[in-house]
N, C-alpha and C positions, 0 to 999 in steps of 0.2 A: 546604464547597464543594458547590454544587449543579451537577451535571453532566448535560447532555442530550447523549445519543448518538443519532445517526441511522445507519441501515444496521446495526443491532445483530446481524443474522444474517449478515453478511459475514464474511470472514476475519478482519479487524482488529477489526471491531465486535463479534463474538462474543468475542474474547479480552478487549478492553476491558470489556465487560459482565461477563464472568466475574471479572475482577480487581477492578473498582470496586465490585461488588455484595458483596464481602467486606470492604470498607473501612468501618468504622462511622462514620467522619468524613465520609463522602460521602452526599449525598441524590442518588439516580440516578434518571433517567428514560431509559430505553433503548427506542427506537422502531424498528420495522422499516418495511418499505415499506408494509405494510397500515395501521399505526398513523400513519404520516406520510408522505404523498407529498411530497417536497421540491420538486417542480416545481409545486406548488399554493401560490402566494404566500400566499393568505389562510389556509390551514391552518398554514403555517410561522409566520406572525406570531401566530396564535391559540395554538399550542403554546408558543411562546417567551414571549409575554406572560403566559400563565397559569402557566407553571412558574417563571419568573424565574431562569434558570440564571446561574451566575457564569462557567460555561465550557461552550462547545458544541463537541462534537467531531463533525466531519462525516466519517463512514466510509462514506457511501452514494456510489455511483458505477456508471456504465455501463462495465464493464470487459471486455466482449466485444470484443476488439480487431478481429477479422475481421468480426463482424457490424455493428460501427460503420460500416463502409465503406458498408453499405447503409441502416442505421438512423441516418441522419445527424440528423434532427430529434430523435429519442429521445436520442442521445448529447448533443447540445447541451442539450437540456431538463434532463437529469440532471447532467451534468458542468459546465455553465455557469450555467444559470438557477437550478437548485437552490442551489448554493453562494452566488450573489448574494442570493437571498432570505434564506438563512440569515445571511450577513454583515450585511445590512440590519437584520434582526431583532436580531442580536448588538448592533450599534451602538445600536439604540433602547433597549436595556435595560442598556447598559454591560458587556456580557458580552465574553469573550475568545472568538474563534473559531480552533479548531485544525483545519486542513483537509489532508487527505491528497491528494497529487498523484503524479506519475509521471516516470520517466526518459524516457518517450516524448515529452516536450516538446522533447528534443534530437534533432538529426539522427542522432546515433549514429556519427559517423566521427572522433571524436577519438581520438588515440593514447593520451593519458593519462586521468586522472580528471577528471570534469565538476565544476566548481565551481559554487556558486550564482551567480556573477557572469557565467558563460558565456552567450553568445547562445543563445537558444532557436530552434529551427527544426523543429517537428514535421512529420513525413512523412505521417501519416495522420489520418483523422477522429478517432479515439481521442485521440491527442496533441494535436490542434488544439483539441478541446473542452475538454481537461483544461487546457491553457494559457489558454483563454478563461475558464475557472473561476478560475484563479489571479488573472488580471487583475481579475475582477469582485470577488473577495473583498478584494484589496488596495485596490480604489477605495472599496469600500462600508463597510469596517470598520477603524478605526484600530488596534485591538488584535487582530491576527491572526498566526498562525504557520502557513506553508504547508510541510508536510513532504513532500518528494519521496522516493519509495522506489522499489525495483525487485524483481522476481523473488520476489513475496511467496508464501510457503507457510504454511498453518496447518492446524490440526486440523478446522477447519469450512470447508466449500466446495470448489471444485474448484481444483487446482494441479499443478504439474509433479511434486512428490513423489508425490502420490496417484496420478497418471497412470502414473508409472514403476512404482510398486508393483503396480498392477493389471496392467499389460502384462507385467511381469517374472515374474509368477505363471503367465502363460498362454502366453508366447512364449519361444522359444529364442534368437531373434536380433532385434536392434533397430537401426535407423539413427537417430542423434541428431546434431543440428546442432553442429559443432564450431568454427565461425568467428563465433560471436556471444559476447560476453564481458560478464559483469556480476557483481553481487554477491547471491547468494541471501539472502533476508531472512525471518527468522521473524517471523510475525504477532504472536506474543507478545512479541517484542522491540520491535516497533513500538508495541504497546500500552504497554509499560513506558516507552518514550521519551516517548510523549504525556503519560502520567500524570505523569512526572517533570517535563515542561515545564509543565504545568498547575499543579503544586504550587509550583514556582518563582514563577510569576506571582501565584498567590493568596496566597502568603506575603509578596508585596510586593517581592520582589527585581527589581532594575532589569534589564530585558532588552531586547535589540534585537528588535523585531517584524519580521517579513518571511519571507524563504524559508530553509529548512535542508534539508540532505540527510541522509538515514539509510538505510543499507542494510548488506549484509553483507561480511565479509572472510573468507577471501581470494577475490579475484575469480577466476572460472573460466569456462570455457565450459559450454554446456548439456551437452556430452559429458562433461566432467570432473565436473560436478555429478551426472549420472546414475551415474557411476562409484563416486562416494562413497555415493550412495543405496543402490546395490546392495550394495556392500561392507558398509554398515551393516545392511541388511536380512538379509544372509546371516549376519553375525557374531551378530546378535540372534535368529536362528531364524525369521524372518518368511518367508523363502523358502528352499527346499532347494537350489536351484541358481541361480547367476547366469547371466543370458542373455549371449550374445556381443553386444557393442555395437560398431557400426562409426561412426566419425566422417564426417559428410557435410557438404557446403557448403550455405549458404543458397540457392544456385541450384538445388541438388537436392531442396529442400523448399519449393516455392513456396506462399505463402500470399496471400490477397486483400490483407492490409495488410502493408506493409513494417516488418520489425522493426529497432530499432537494432543495428548491429553491435557498438557499444560501449555498454554501460549502466553503465560503472564511474563511481560517484559517489564524490566525496571526502566523508568524513565529518569533516574537520578542524574545520570551523566549529561544528558541534553538540557536538563534544567539547570544544572550547575554551570555549563559552558555557555548556554545561550539565554538563560531565563526563559526557557520554553516550558510551559506546564503540560501535564498530560492531557490528552483529549478528554473534554467533558462531554461524553456521549450522551448523557441524559438530557443535557441542554440542547444538543443537536436534534433531539427528538421533539423539542418544544413546537417545532413547526413540522409535524410529520406529514402534513399535506404535500410537502416537497418531494416526498418519496412515492407518492401514488401514481406519478406519470409513467 
């Protein structure tokens, strides 16, 4: 299997690169932004035609949710145009495109879990640009899997776990939003899911191409997520004292971009199709030292 990864220095891209580089059956080309600007159509085509991948995994994205409200053109260039070029290039060489998307494509007001067939209604530039990317991928490449995920945390890059550990080491008290709910998702588990899907496809298994959801269980609020992070950090000796945390409302913590109140994604479809279980994010925190770097 010849695998081309874009965005190899991001949270998921880093984990994918680390895992696939150890697999002797994989011929890997892992590219960062400096190696391949996915918004450059000619560069994308050249890289894909030269390497001739059987699988392309697009882990590149503009994920700065608040900055996206101002960086509109950049957001659409990276989140819509880049995936479109990768999809067109994949189609031209017969490759499969695995593309990572987000819970932000939904309005975030559903009481239960979002399924893949639910109507999308993104509320900000980030979500709108990511949805545009999904549509571009689906239109340009027959063999595609769009993997929507949420609340990603990994060893590389910035994320909620790292922020909490940093603040917890220096502050006695913190206010954390308690009325937004979702499934924290380990970047390593996302990487494993993508690799498993890729292997199913390259082994010739019949699969339904399209959209799949993958995120963590149990669903919690950001406040509850923070509680588990600090409990884990204290138990493992990363912090000497847990800060006092107070649950606040979204209205009490205004941000330029509106966050979904509900990011609960159903993982039934991906489990049924590929036997991939939801991310066990509490297990991922058993080695919380990995997130202190």
